[in-house]
N, C-alpha and C positions, 0 to 999 in steps of 0.2 A: 475394647475400642479397636474402630475400624482404621486399617494404616490408610494411611494417602498412596494416591494414584501414582503410579511410577511409568514412566515408558522412556523405551532406549530406541532410538532410530537403528534402522538394521544396517545401515552404510557405516556406522560408529560410533563415538561420542555425539556427535552432532553432525547438523547437514545442514547447508547454508545455501541460497539461492539468489537472483534478483528478485524484488518486490513485482516490478513489472516488465510486459517482453521488449525486446529491441523495437517492435513495431510502434507498439504504444507509445515508446520513447520518441520514437522518430516523425511519428503525428504530431505528440504534443511539441516536439521541436518545432517542427514545420509552423503550429498554429502559434507560437510565441512569437516565432521572427517574423510572422507575417501581420502579428497585430502590430508589433514595433514599427514594422515598415509604413503601414496603414497608419499611424499614430504620427511617423516622423513625416510623411505626405500631408495628411491633416495641419500639421500645425507649422511646415513651409510654406501652405495654403492660405494658412491665416496670417501669417508673418507679413507675406505679399501684400494681403488687403488691406494690411493696416489696424488687423483685429483685436481682438480683446484675448489674451491668452489662459484667463482665468477658468475660465470652464474647462479646458484643456490639463489643466493638475488634477482634476479629479481621474482623468485618463491614462494618464502617467501614472497615477497612484495605482489604478487598476492593473496596469504594465508591470510596475513593480511587485506588487502583489502574485502576477501569473509568472515572472520570473523565479520568484520564491518558491513556489510549488514545482516548476516546472525542474529548478535544481534539486530537490528533495526528489522527484520521480526518477531522475537520473541517476542519482546514488543511492536509494532504499532499497536494503537488502533483509530478507527473511531468513531466520533462524531456529530451528527446533534442534534443543538439545534435552539431556536429562534435566535440567533446572527447570525447564517451561519454552513459550515460544518467545522469541524476540524481533521485533522488527525496528531499522533505523529510519526514522520520521524525525523532522524537525522538533517534535517531542517523543524519543524513544516510547516504543510500544512493548512492556511486558508482561507475560501473567505465567506465573509460575505453576510447574505440573502439578503439585499435589492440591490446588485451588481448583482445578478444574470440573466443571459440572457438565458442560455441555461443547462440542466443536462440530460443528457443520461447514462445511465445503460446499460452495456455491460457483459453479461454474458452468459458463454456455459451451456445452460440446461442442470441439470444431472451429472455435471462434479465440481459444484460449493465445491464440497469437497476438490479437486483436484487443480482446478485454480482460485484465487480469483477473484471473478468477480469486474470489476471496474466500475470507477462512474466519466466520462467526463463533468467537469463544465466548463463553460467560462462565464465570468462577460460581464458587458453592455462595458467595455472599451477593452475587445479581450483578457485580461488574462484568460491562459489555464491550470488548472489544472485537474490532476489526483488522484481521492481516490481509495483505496482497501478497501472493503467489506466484510466479510465472514459471518457475523452472519444475518439468515433469516429474522430477523426481521428488522433492519438494511436495510436490502434491499428491504425489502417491504414499508419502510418509503422513501426509496431514490424513488423509483420507485413511488409512490402518490406527493414526490413532482415534482420528473418531470412534471407531467402530471398536478397538481396544476400550475407550471409555467409556462408551455406552453397554458394553457388558462387564464392565467391572462395578458400574453405578446400579446395574439393574440385580446385583449377587445381595 
């Protein structure tokens, strides 16, 4: 019987970093506050005209969703350890190391500061998950993991 795939990060038992870059977090923050400010102006304008606020409720709901995802973008972290891949999110993501079938790193070289690189992972059972990783050391570990996993699966 074939033993499960094992991987140990080169920096120790685990390596962790932010899922999104500071620039991406800043752009997201500006967008959320900009939308909030615009919505406040629209609401004040409608209130001054004596108009109905029922349509604005949908826009406020959209703003609440934006704030929810903005919060998770600010605090999300990605980790590789001997047990597997992890990312904190509103529903934490996890994939066990021994169940990994394919790991691909997708990035736009030179724009990592703006567009968070993504790591696509698929298990032997076909479960598919995407992890974000903004830390260069973490991306190097994901690249090493990808090549070692590919070599392991081809034997």
